N, C-alpha and C positions, 0 to 999 in steps of 0.2 A: 847441115841444112835439113828443113823438114822434108818428110817423105810424102809423096802423093801417089795416087794410083786409082784402080777401079773400085767401085763400091758394090758390096754384096749385101742382100737382104735375105734374112731367114725368119721364119716364124713357126710357131707350134701352138696348137689348141687341143686341149684334152678335156674330156668330161669323166666324171667318176661317180660311181654309186655303190656303196658297200653296206650290207646289213650284217651285223655280228650277232650271233645267238649266244646266250649265257655269257654275256660280256662281264668283265670283272671291274668292280668299282671299290674305292676306298671309302668305307662306311664309318661315320662317326659312331662311337660307343657311348652309352649312357654314362660311363665312367669318364671323369674329367681328363682331358688330353689323351684319350685313348681312342684307337680306331682299328679296323680290321678289314680284310679283303673278303668280298663275297660276290656271288654271281647275281646279277640284277635283272636278267632278261635280255632284251634285244636293244641294240643301239644302231643308229644309221648315220653314216658319213657320206655326203654327196656334195657336188659342186663342180667347178671348173678351174682350169689352169691355162693361162695364156702367156705367151713370150714372144718378144720380137728382138732380133739380133741384127746389128748393122756393123759391117766389117769393111775396112779399108786398109791400105798399106800403112797409114800413119795414125789410125785410131780404130777402136772397136767400142761399141755401146750396146746396152741391152736394157729392156724394160720387161719385167714379169709381174703378173697379177694372179693371185689364187683366192677364190671365194670358196669357203667351206661351210656347209650347213651340217653341223654335228649335233644330233639330238638323240635323246632317250626316246625309245618306242615302247617300253614297258614301264608302267608306274610302279612305285614302291614308296615306303615310308621308312625314314631314318631319324635317329637323334639329330637335333639341330646343332648340338655341341655349343659352341660360343656364337653361333649365328643369331643376332638379335631378332630375326624375323620368325623364330620358332613359334608354334602355336601354344595354347595353354597346357598342353601335355609335354612341351619341350621337343616337339618333332617338326620336321618338314615333310611335305608330301610332294613327291616328284611325279609329274603327269606326262604322258606321252606327248612329244613335241618340245618339252623343255630342252634347253640347249646344254650340252656338256661343258662343264667348266674348264677353263685353261685353253680353249680353243677359239682364236680369233676368227671372225667371219671374213675379214678382209686383210690381205697382206699385199703391199705394193713394193717392189724392189726395183732399183735401177743402178746402172753403173756406166762409167766412161773411162777408157784408158787412152791416153794420147801420147804418141812417140814424138817428143819435142825434136830429137835427133835419133840416130840409130842406137846411141848409147844411153840417152836421157829420156826417162819416161815418167809421166805423171798421171794420176788417176783419182777418181772419186767414186764412192758408192753410197747409196741411201736406202732407207727402209721406212716405210710408213705402215703402221699396224693398227687396226681397230681394237676397241676394248674386248675384254673377255670377262666372263663370270668368275668369281672367286671359288676356289675349292672349298667345299663345305657349304655352297649355295646351289646345289644341283637343282633346286626348285626355282632358281631365277628370281628371287624375291628382293634382292638388294641391288644397288647400282653396280655396274661393271667396273672392273679394273681400268683405269684410263688408257686410251690409246696413246701412241707416241710416234714421233718422227726423230730419226737420227741420221747424221752425216759423217762419213769417214773419208779421209784423204790418204793418199799414199804416192810414193815416188821411188825411183831407183836409178842408179848410174852405173853402167857397166865399164868398170875401170879397164879390165882385160877380159878376154873370153872366159876366164875361170874366176875372176874376182869382181864381185858386185856390192855396191854400197846401197842400202835401202833405209827408208824411214817411213813410219805410219803415224797419223794423227787420228785418233778415234774420238768419236762424239764431239765433233768440232764445236758445236754450238753449246756444249756443256749442258745438254737437255737432262732434266731430272725425270727419269721414267722408271717403271717397274716391270719385272719379267714374271712375277708370280705373286699370287694374292690368296690369302685364307683368313681364318678367324682365330684369334687367340684370347684366352681368358684375361680379364682385367681385375675382376673383383675378388678372386679367390687366390690369385698369385701375385706377390709383389714384383713389380717390374723395376729393376734398379735403373735401366736406362730411361724409363718414362714413369716416374713417380706420380701418382694421381691420375693415370690414364683411364679413360672411360670408353674410348672407341675400340671395339674388338678387331676391326679391320687391320690385318697385318700384311705388309708388302715387302717383297724382296727388291731392294733398289739395284739398278743397273750401275755399271761403272761410270764415273764421271769422265770428263775430257782427260785424255792420256795421250802420251807420245813415246815412241820407242824407235830405235833404229839399230842398225848393226852392218856387219860385213858377212857376205855369203861367199864362201869359197867352194868351187866344184872341183873335185879330183877326177 
C-alpha cells in the first residue's frame, strides 16, 4: 500500500561573488592546433543559487536553480585560431565584461522520487541549461552553444533487505544536445568523418537515450 504522512519543506538561497587575480586561461597559439596556458589577469564569478526541497513519507522532490555571471575583468588579445570571427591580423580581442566560455548563465534542475510501496520506488530527474560560448571565443563574437533540456527516469525494487533490483532510463526524449564546443580547422586538415566541411564549429555530443539495470547486493 502507498505510504502517507507529514510533509516537510526546506529551502536554501545563496549569493556568491568571487574575483580571481592572475587567472589562467587556455590561449590559442599562432601555430595551427596549438595552445598554451597563460595568466590573463582578473576574472569574476558571481550569481545566486536557490533550492527548494519537499519531503514526505512516500515521496521527495526538489527544484534547484543557479545563475552564474562569469566574466573577464582584464582585457587581452589572443590568436583567433580557427574562430572565423578573428580580425584582419588573425586575432580576437577580449574586453572586460566578456563572458567566460563553457559557463552557462542558467541551470535549472528538478527531481521527484515516489515510494509506490515500501519496496517499490520510482523517480525522475530533469535538467535545463542555457547556452554557453565556445572555447576559443573568449571575445563572445559567435553564437553560443545551444542550450538543452534532458529527462531521466529510474526505479528500484527491494527484493530483500540486502538485494535490490534497479533500472535507469537516461535521456528519455533522446534529445540531441552538446556538452562542449570549440573550433576546429577545416581547410588545412582533411576530416575523414566530414569531407568537404567548412563550418569550424566543433561540438561534443552527449549520450543518446540509454537504459541499464542490475542487481545490487549489500553485505
